[in-house]
Phi, psi and omega in degrees: 000147179280140178279147180276146174287139181273129180269123179257120180258142175277141178281129179297155184301324183290345178261352177290147177295138182296329182301317181298316182295319181292321180294324178295319180294318180292323176299317180295320178296320178295317181295318179298316178299316180296319179296320178296319178298316180298316180296320179297318180294321179295318178296320180297314179298320179298315179295321178299319180297316178298319180297317179295317179296321179295317178298319178299315183290330180284337180285000000 
């Protein structure tokens, strides 16, 4: 006998547990906050480098 294909149904969003949805949102918020911190640190380092080069050129 031929085997039947198993139908996999996706669970609708309204039936998903709320905890899972909230953890994904908090994870995304944490990642976003970390990226913003990294960008700020990078910009600060970039500005420091320009200041040092400017001082070198003025001497």
